[in-house]
C-alpha positions, 0 to 999 in steps of 0.5 A: 607737444600738445600732451607734453607734461609742462608741470606736475605737483601734488594737489588735494581735490576738494568737492562740494556735495549736498552742502558738504565739503569733501577733502579727497586724498592727495594726488599728483596733478599734471598740467599740459598745454591743453589739459589739467589731469588728476585722480579723484576716488580712483577715477582720472579727471580731465579739465580742458584748458580751452574752457578755463579763464583763470585761477585765484587764491583766497585773497583774490576771492574776498567776498565770495563764500566758498565754504572751504575749511582749509588754510591753503587752497585755490580755485580754477574758473572754467566756463564750459558750454552749457545750457540756460533755460527760460521757461519750458521752451526757450533754451540757449547754449552759453558758457556757464561757470564751473569751479574746481577747488584744490588744496595744497600743503602750504601757500607757496605751493598754492602760488606755484600752481596759480602761476603755472596755470595762468602762464600756461593759459598765456602760452608761457612756460609754467615756471616763468615769473608771475605776470601782472594782471591785464589792464582792461579799459572798459568803456560803458555806454549806459544810453546804448540800446535798451539802456541795460549796459550796466546790468549786462556788464555786472553779469560778465564782470566776475568772469573778467576778474577771474581771468586776472584782469584789472578793470578801469571803467569809464562811463560815457554820457551818451552818443558822440562821447566816444573819444573820452579825451578828457574823461580819464581814459589813458590809452598808454595805461591799458593793455586792451579796450572793452566796449560795453555798448552798441556799434555806435559806441564802437564807431566812436572808440575806433575813431578815437584810437585811429586819431590818437597821438600814438598813431599805432594805438589802433594796431597795438590795443586789442578791442573787445566787445560786450553787446550792450546795444540794439544790433551788436553786429560786430559782436555777433560776427566775432562770436560766430567766427569763434564758434560761440553762440550770441550772449554777453557771457560768451563775448566776455569769454573771448576777451578773457581767453585773450586770442586776437585777430586782425580787423580791416578798417575802412577810411570814409571820405566826404567833401568836408571830413574823413573818418573810419568805419569798422562795420558797414555803410548803408543807403536806401532801405537799409539805412531808412530802417536803421535810422528811422526805426529809432522812434520804435527803440522801446521795442528793442531788437524788434524795432528793425523788423517792425519798421522794415515791414513799414518801409516795404509797404511804403517803398522808396526808390533812390537814384544814384551812381556807384563806382568800384574796383573789384577786390581781385583786380590787379589794376587799382584804377580799373573802375566799374560803374552802376548807375540807376535806381537803387532800393538798397545798398549795403557795404559790409566789413563783417558778416553780421549787421546785427545779431540776427541779420547776416547780409555778407556771409562771405565777408572776412575780418581781415581780407582787405575787401568790402562786401557790397549787397545791392538790390535795384528797382524792379524787385517786387515787395515779395522778393524784398521780403524774401531777401530780408527773411533769408538774410537771417542765415545768409541764403539771400545771396542765391536770389536773382535780384540780389547783387553781391560784389567784393571790392577794395574801394568804392564811391557812392553818389546819391543823385539827389539830396533825399535819403539817408546815408549811415556809417556804422549805424550813425547818420551822415550827410547824404552826399558823395562818399568814398570808402577805401579799405585798409587791411588788418590795421585793428585787432579784436578779441576773437 
């Protein structure tokens, strides 16, 4: 069925070469669920729809000079994997825009082709009625990370527009402004949310959705992420799971393609409040680095690496008690307990904590489990350094001083008031805290 012909009609290929526009003879083009094929200069041309985000006509590309001297034409926007270079040595595999231009005999034929391509990309019959644009609510936090969220969004905005999306953009004023209740974001008027910011902004948005008057909002509204923060752990996890390299344009590509997966969300309970977590809960060395390294924010992504070395030299020990129920346990009340001196405690919902650190390689988006990484007192500084080094690719789990558990819930009790607890990279009170996972209640573009 994948190669079944869904739509077939004449097209006139148009190419650009050496500043010249060439109109080729009319050919019969064929659309299947996976490809668009046509003939140019006697050679079969095949375009994979896996790389295509949309199609537009002249009226939808106003302001863009395509230099086409034909009254009826349209363009297909594709983003195949290519390579960008910075200097001689640094290369990055990322998706790069490649456009295909075609002319038709009249405007009706143009609109018929555009509708057929858009519908096929959405899994609809080509001859189904034209679909309205997807309404994306974009939450942009200009204070995230190195304060380049606007610049990053401007880089990816054309891709989202090309994928037949209507954008409503709301800027936050900084941290703790993620609920946006009085800032014009109407949850009922959008089909999906896109966050351009860091994991802290995503945390606020997740809690906004979870506490919406529509109790099913978090299940109904897919969430997309454009990396605009420092760590960007969720974004990297989604990209890695999808087989994409880490870059803003690749993150936007996932949103444009519109495929969604379920995401577990954790309920966090303290003595005086409850809220939701999507990424991680940390205590000890990890949260020290995560929170205290903000004084080095000017270093960008390097701030965590530099501060981690400082904390390894001046190591701290944290006494505490951890109780948990294993994920594969059939007895929800069968708690296990670890009490003693901890160096670090990391509870992960997704594989990546930052774009370059993978502490939980066995974590899945929707397995209903929390992945615990523990290192206790007795590990040398060299062993700790090795663990951090190998966490870049997840191979640290083979080290004898690293403990790894998959659990369905846990309770952490710091035995003194010193130290830092962090949830999704945001500092919370250092007090007993309980974490219970809810399986697959959110949706993300992946």
